[in-house]
C-alpha positions, 0 to 999 in steps of 0.5 A, a space after each residue: 500500500 502507498 502510505 502517507 504517515 502523519 506524526 510528530 513526537 519521538 514515540 511515533 518513530 518506531 511505528 514509522 520505522 515498522 512501516 518502512 521496513 515492511 512491504 508497504 511504501 511510505 511515500 511521504 511524511 506530514 509533521 509539525 513545523 520545526 520549533 526553535 530551541 536553545 538560546 540561539 533559537 535554532 530551528 529543530 525538526 520534530 523527531 518524525 520529520 527528522 526520520 524522514 530527512 535521514 531516510 530520503 522520504 519527502 517531508 511536508 511540514 505545513 503551517 496551514 492545511 489549505 487547498 494547496 497542501 491538499 493538492 500535494 497530498 492527492 498527488 501522492 495518490 495514497 491508499 491510506 494515511 496513518 496518523 500518530 500524535 500529529 497534533 492537529 484535527 484534520 478536515 473531512 476533505 483530508 480524511 477523504 483523500 486516501 482510497 481506504 481513508 485514514 487510520 489513527 493510532 491512539 494510546 488509550 483503550 477507547 472510548 476511555 481517554 479521548 484527547 491529548 493526554 491519555 497516558 498521563 490521565 491513565 497514570 493519574 487516575 490509578 488505572 492498572 492498564 492502558 493500551 493501543 487503539 487503532 481506529 478509522 478517523 472521523 471528524 469527531 475527536 477519537 470517536 471513529 470505529 475501532 479496528 484493533 486494541 491491545 493492552 499493557 500494564 501500568 507499573 508502580 513506577 511507570 512514567 508517561 514517557 516510559 509507557 509512550 515508548 513501550 506503546 510506540 514500539 508495540 504498535 508497529 506490528 499492530 498497524 501492519 496487521 490492520 493493513 493486512 486486513 484492509 488488503 484482504 478485506 477482513 477488516 471489521 470496524 466496531 463502533 465505540 460505545 458513546 456512553 462510556 467515552 471520557 476525555 482528557 485535555 492538553 497539558 501545559 508547563 504550568 500543570 506540573 506544580 505539585 499540590 501538597 494538600 493531596 494524599 501521598 498516593 495521589 501525588 505519587 501518581 501525579 509525579 509519574 504522570 507528569 514525567 518527562 514533561 512538563 515534570 512535577 515540581 515544587 519550590 524549596 524555601 530555605 530562608 530567603 532562598 528558593 529553588 525549583 525542585 523536580 521530582 522523579 522517583 518516589 513512593 508512598 510511606 507510612 511515616 507521618 507527623 502533625 507537620 503541614 503538607 509540604 514540610 520535610 519531616 525526615 532526612 537521612 543519607 538515602 531519602 527525604 520524607 515530605 508530609 502530605 495531606 494524607 501520609 508522607 512521600 518518600 523521595 528517591 530521585 530528585 533534580 534541581 531545575 536545570 541540573 542533572 537528575 540525582 539520587 537523594 544521597 548525591 543531591 544532598 551533597 550539593 543542596 542540603 535539606 533538613 527537617 522542617 524545610 518547606 516545599 510549596 
């Protein structure tokens, strides 16, 4: 099949790689425009676009999905278009371009968690599993008929980034199986149950602030759901000095006092304990903003923290 692949982030690359390694023909890639990074504001292409550049696949990074762009798509005469976290809603005129329409790879067990942050939401809500859904695309967000689903467990210390990487690597063979069913005419789309649909929105940088008035368990989930971006952080206040601290590896602990939420209640050579509204959080890996991620014992060598210090 002649495929146009739409995608942007790094976790979409293994799916693209699987398609390129198959008998199918990826004739073009559509990705988001380059973003500037660093002090020099150097333009950097998204990981999917960079893969295309490195492998001599035509790459389109349109600012607008206008008539001129749609004519370029039509010129490739695609059999199917595959969308993985492209980042924009597609008009019906675009969805109608390929022979077999468009399929979307979404990282949740639809109809649960339609929207932009399904893995973050699954971790935050304490779900025991998430997975991959491949569906036909329709104009309504993540509402198309389901073509394929599989599950993966969510471990106690699985972050959003780790699960996205795992799902990206697992999804390639799943997409190839769906394409084979299209070719032999055995595809059987199953409508979603609208009464079970839930939604999750975009996450922004400011959403990483920790609320210590939550329970230790809820904060633990929050920290892993915000990793690697936007990262879960709090401000460490010591006298007139304030540092932004990012949390990476934690666990819920039974140690608890009458201290206020956010207050350091114990420190030893290996760990820091912080009081929450219910229970305490045992900190194992931590990072000062702009610095390396460290085990607590190494972090304390450069940034001493003592009992009664306060995170806000």
